[in-house]
C-alpha positions in Angstrom: -8.9 10.3 -24.8 -5.5 11.7 -26.2 -3.5 13.9 -23.8 -4.9 12.3 -20.2 -2.0 12.3 -18.0 -0.5 9.6 -15.7 -2.3 11.6 -12.5 -5.8 11.5 -14.8 -5.8 7.9 -15.6 -4.5 6.6 -12.0 -7.4 8.5 -10.9 -10.0 7.7 -13.8 -8.8 3.8 -13.1 -10.0 4.6 -9.0 -13.2 6.1 -9.8 -14.0 3.2 -12.2 -14.0 5.4 -15.4 -12.6 4.8 -19.1 -9.4 5.4 -19.9 -6.8 4.4 -22.6 -4.8 2.1 -21.2 -4.2 0.8 -17.3 -1.9 3.0 -15.6 1.5 1.1 -14.5 2.6 1.8 -11.0 4.0 0.3 -7.3 1.0 1.2 -4.8 3.0 -0.5 -2.0 7.4 0.2 -1.5 9.3 1.1 -4.3 12.5 2.0 -2.7 15.8 -0.5 -3.9 19.2 -0.6 -3.5 20.2 0.8 -7.0 17.8 3.7 -6.5 19.7 4.8 -3.3 22.4 4.3 -4.7 21.8 6.8 -8.0 20.0 9.3 -5.6 22.2 9.2 -2.3 18.9 9.0 -0.4 19.2 5.4 1.3 17.7 3.2 4.3 17.4 3.4 6.9 17.8 7.5 6.9 15.4 7.6 4.4 12.7 6.5 6.4 13.5 9.0 8.4 14.3 12.1 7.5 12.0 14.1 4.6 14.4 15.0 2.6 15.8 11.8 1.7 12.2 10.1 1.5 11.3 12.3 -1.3 14.2 11.8 -3.0 14.1 8.1 -3.4 10.6 8.4 -3.6 10.8 10.7 -7.0 13.3 8.1 -8.4 10.8 5.5 -8.4 8.9 7.5 -11.1 12.1 9.6 -12.7 14.6 6.6 -13.0 12.6 3.9 -13.2 9.8 5.2 -14.8 6.6 3.9 -12.5 3.9 6.3 -13.2 3.7 7.7 -9.3 5.0 9.0 -6.7 5.0 6.5 -4.0 6.4 7.0 -0.3 7.5 5.8 2.3 8.8 2.5 2.0 8.3 1.0 5.7 4.8 0.1 7.8 6.1 2.0 11.3 5.0 5.2 11.1 1.7 4.7 12.6 2.9 1.9 15.1 5.8 3.7 16.4 3.9 6.5 17.1 1.6 4.4 19.2 4.4 3.4 21.0 5.5 0.2 19.5 9.3 0.2 19.3 11.8 -0.6 16.4 14.9 -1.5 15.3 15.2 1.2 12.6 16.8 -2.0 9.4 19.4 -1.3 6.9 20.1 -0.6 3.2 18.3 -3.8 2.3 16.0 -4.4 5.3 12.9 -2.8 6.6 12.7 -2.0 10.0 11.3 -4.6 12.2 9.2 -4.4 15.5 11.1 -5.1 18.7 8.3 -4.3 21.6 4.7 -3.3 21.4 2.8 -1.7 24.6 -0.8 -4.0 24.8 1.1 -7.0 26.4 -1.8 -7.9 28.5 -5.2 -7.4 28.4 -5.4 -4.5 30.8 -2.9 -2.6 28.8 -5.2 -3.2 25.8 -8.4 -1.9 27.4 -6.6 1.1 29.1 -4.8 2.6 25.7 -5.3 5.6 24.4 -4.4 7.6 21.3 -2.0 10.1 21.7 -3.5 13.5 21.7 -2.0 15.0 18.4 -1.2 12.6 15.6 0.2 15.7 13.2 2.9 17.0 16.2 4.6 13.2 16.4 7.7 12.8 15.5 7.1 9.9 12.6 4.0 11.5 11.5 5.4 14.8 10.9 8.4 13.5 8.9 5.8 12.2 6.5 3.5 14.9 6.0 6.8 17.1 5.4 7.7 14.8 3.1 4.5 14.9 1.0 5.5 18.7 0.9 8.6 18.3 -0.6 7.6 15.7 -2.7 4.1 17.8 -4.2 6.7 20.7 -4.6 9.8 18.6 -6.7 7.7 16.2 -8.4 6.0 16.4 -11.3 2.1 17.9 -11.6 0.8 15.3 -13.7 2.4 12.2 -11.8 -0.2 11.1 -8.7 1.7 10.8 -5.2 0.4 7.8 -3.3 1.0 7.3 1.0 0.7 3.8 2.5 -0.1 3.2 6.3 -1.0 0.2 7.5 -4.6 -0.5 8.6 -7.2 -0.7 11.6 -5.7 -4.9 11.8 -2.4 -4.5 11.3 -2.4 -1.5 13.6 -3.9 -4.1 16.2 -1.8 -6.9 15.4 1.3 -4.3 16.0 0.0 -2.8 19.6 -0.6 -6.3 20.9 2.1 -8.5 19.0 1.3 -11.7 16.9 0.4 -14.0 20.3 -2.0 -11.8 21.5 -4.0 -10.9 18.3 -4.2 -14.7 16.9 -5.4 -15.5 20.6 -7.6 -12.6 21.5 -9.7 -12.7 18.2 -11.0 -16.1 19.5 -11.0 -15.2 23.0 -11.2 -11.6 23.3 -12.9 -10.5 20.1 -14.7 -7.4 21.8 -11.5 -6.6 23.2 -9.4 -6.6 19.5 -12.3 -4.8 17.9 -11.4 -1.9 20.6 -8.0 -1.7 19.2 -8.9 -2.0 15.8 -11.8 0.7 16.5 -8.8 2.7 17.5 -7.0 2.0 14.1 -9.8 3.4 12.5 -9.9 6.6 14.2 -6.0 6.5 13.8 -5.9 6.1 9.7 -8.6 8.7 8.7 -7.1 11.5 10.8 -3.7 10.8 9.4 -5.2 10.4 5.8 -7.0 13.2 6.1 -3.6 15.1 7.0 -1.9 13.4 3.8 -4.5 14.5 1.6 -4.4 18.4 3.3 -1.0 17.9 1.5 -1.7 16.9 -1.7 -1.1 13.6 -1.4 -3.9 11.9 -4.3 -4.1 8.3 -3.0 -4.0 6.8 0.2 -3.0 2.7 0.4 -4.5 1.1 3.4 -1.7 -2.3 3.9 -3.9 -4.4 6.3 -2.4 -7.5 5.5 -3.3 -8.6 9.0 -7.0 -8.7 8.6 -6.4 -11.4 5.8 -7.4 -14.6 5.3 -3.7 -16.2 6.0 -4.2 -14.6 10.1 -8.0 -13.7 10.6 -10.6 -16.6 9.7 -13.2 -14.5 7.1 -15.8 -14.8 9.8 -13.7 -12.6 12.1 -12.9 -10.6 9.5 -17.1 -9.6 8.6 -17.3 -9.1 12.4 -14.6 -7.3 13.4 -13.0 -5.4 10.2 -15.3 -4.8 7.9 -17.4 -2.3 9.5 -14.4 -0.6 10.2 -13.2 -0.3 6.6 -16.8 1.0 5.9 -16.4 4.1 8.6 -12.6 4.4 7.2 -14.1 5.0 3.8 -16.6 6.9 4.6 -14.6 9.4 6.4 -11.3 9.6 4.4 -11.5 12.9 2.0 -9.6 11.6 -1.2 -9.0 8.3 -3.2 -8.1 5.2 -0.9 -6.7 1.5 -1.9 -6.8 -1.3 0.1 -4.0 -3.8 0.2 -4.0 -6.9 1.8 -1.2 -9.7 1.5 -1.4 -13.6 0.6 -4.6 -15.2 -0.9 -7.2 -12.8 -0.3 -10.2 -14.9 -2.2 -12.5 -15.2 0.6 -12.9 -12.5 1.6 -12.6 -10.5 -2.0 -16.6 -9.8 -2.2 -16.4 -7.9 0.8 -13.3 -6.1 -0.4 -15.2 -4.9 -3.2 -18.3 -3.2 -0.7 -16.3 -1.6 1.7 -15.5 1.9 -0.3 -12.4 1.6 -1.7 -11.6 2.6 -4.7 -8.6 0.1 -5.7 -8.0 -3.8 -4.5 -4.2 -4.4 -4.2 -3.6 -7.8 -4.2 -0.6 -10.3 -4.0 0.0 -12.5 -6.7 -1.5 -15.5 -4.4 -5.2 -14.3 -4.9 -6.0 -15.3 -8.4 -6.2 -12.4 -10.6 -9.2 -13.8 -13.2 -11.1 -15.0 -10.9 -11.2 -12.0 -8.6 -12.2 -9.7 -11.6 -15.4 -12.2 -11.5 -16.1 -11.6 -7.8 -15.8 -7.6 -7.8 -17.3 -7.2 -11.4 -17.1 -3.2 -11.4 -17.0 -2.7 -8.3 -13.5 -1.8 -7.5 -10.0 -1.3 -9.2 -8.2 -4.4 -9.2 -4.3 -3.7 -8.8 -2.0 -6.1 -9.3 -0.6 -8.6 -9.1 3.2 -9.7 -10.5 5.5 -11.4 -7.8 7.9 -9.1 -6.6 10.3 -11.3 -5.2 9.5 -14.5 -7.6 9.2 -12.4 -10.9 10.6 -8.7 -10.5 13.6 -9.6 -8.6 14.6 -12.5 -10.1 13.3 -13.5 -13.7 14.6 -11.7 -17.5 12.9 -9.0 -18.9 11.6 -11.2 -21.3 9.4 -12.9 -18.6 8.5 -10.1 -16.4 7.1 -8.8 -19.7 5.1 -11.8 -20.3 3.8 -12.3 -16.8 2.7 -8.3 -16.9 1.2 -8.5 -19.7 -1.2 -11.7 -18.2 -2.0 -9.5 -15.4 -3.8 -6.6 -18.3 -5.6 -9.8 -19.7 -6.7 -11.3 -16.4 -8.2 -7.6 -15.6 -6.0 -5.7 -13.9 -7.4 -2.2 -13.3 -3.9 -0.8 -12.7 -1.0 -2.6 -13.5 1.5 -3.1 -10.3 3.2 -5.1 -8.2 1.6 -7.9 -6.2 3.5 -6.4 -2.8 6.6 -4.1 -2.4 9.5 -4.4 -4.6 12.4 -6.4 -3.2 15.2 -3.7 -1.8 18.1 -5.3 -4.3 15.3 -5.7 -7.5 17.7 -4.1 -10.2 16.2 -1.0 -12.0 16.4 -2.8 -15.6 13.8 -5.0 -14.1 11.7 -2.2 -12.9 11.9 -0.8 -16.8 10.8 -3.9 -18.3 7.8 -4.3 -15.7 7.2 -0.3 -17.0 7.0 -1.3 -20.7 5.3 -4.4 -20.5 2.5 -2.0 -20.8 3.2 -0.4 -23.6 4.0 -3.2 -25.3 0.9 -4.7 -24.7 -1.0 -1.9 -26.1 1.0 -2.3 -29.5 0.6 -5.7 -30.2 -3.3 -5.1 -29.0 -3.4 -2.7 -31.9 -2.0 -4.7 -35.0 -4.0 -8.0 -34.6 
């Protein structure tokens, strides 16, 4: 299998096909302050300007060595498009929510989607960034776009208290918001695929057991995942933070080609549950390891992830903004070192 490109390797993994070695990349956010300083493309501008977004995203590959270009760097694009308001954050802090539209049950019952997502400010920025990235990045490197998923959209629309209350007292109302979220994800994902994006990552941590009991996941979210994956016209990945063990079996049946899991989900056990139905992605800790530990420890933990069954070696969640680029390079180097060590045994 000599001569396989990084893009071919990545896509083959999502399709469950054999590869020469696991890809090493991040399917979650990659913007770190050191890359911002090197490129001049800094937060918060890089969240809202397509040229800056593309420049910073490409640096994750060309400077840090990650085998993919991943954008954007926040989870606010859909939520702002649907009427939520945000503080734009700073060079090392993400944008954060200030207000949401569905404060009452009546608000949620009457909430409607905008007529055209493609014409909205934030999504049009993302579509332009996708075009710039495809023109400026290397052809043999996969391009990955992230967006929040149906449960997360509902969470942003109605706020944490309503989300937690309504999942018990008004499940049909919450289901309505989740279904609207599915519609948005399908339309938005397909707009990105039309512009050459190779894979879309659905970030839906509010669907996980940390917030939503597994029986409610089965009732409210799982059917929407099946609809979502059936209607997206490209490769897809699901990312859920926290310990997703209790819903891992259903995640594997949801139709996503890849499942990105945080370090709190035991990778080797997840591998036994998934059993070839999807590619497991992860799960080196971005904070406890990539941000904080020396290169030798980063490499040790990354190699263990490969041994435990990672089909794509990646951080367990978004890379912390103050992570040194040298730490990311050590993480990338661990993959090749692993295969060199295996070949000499």
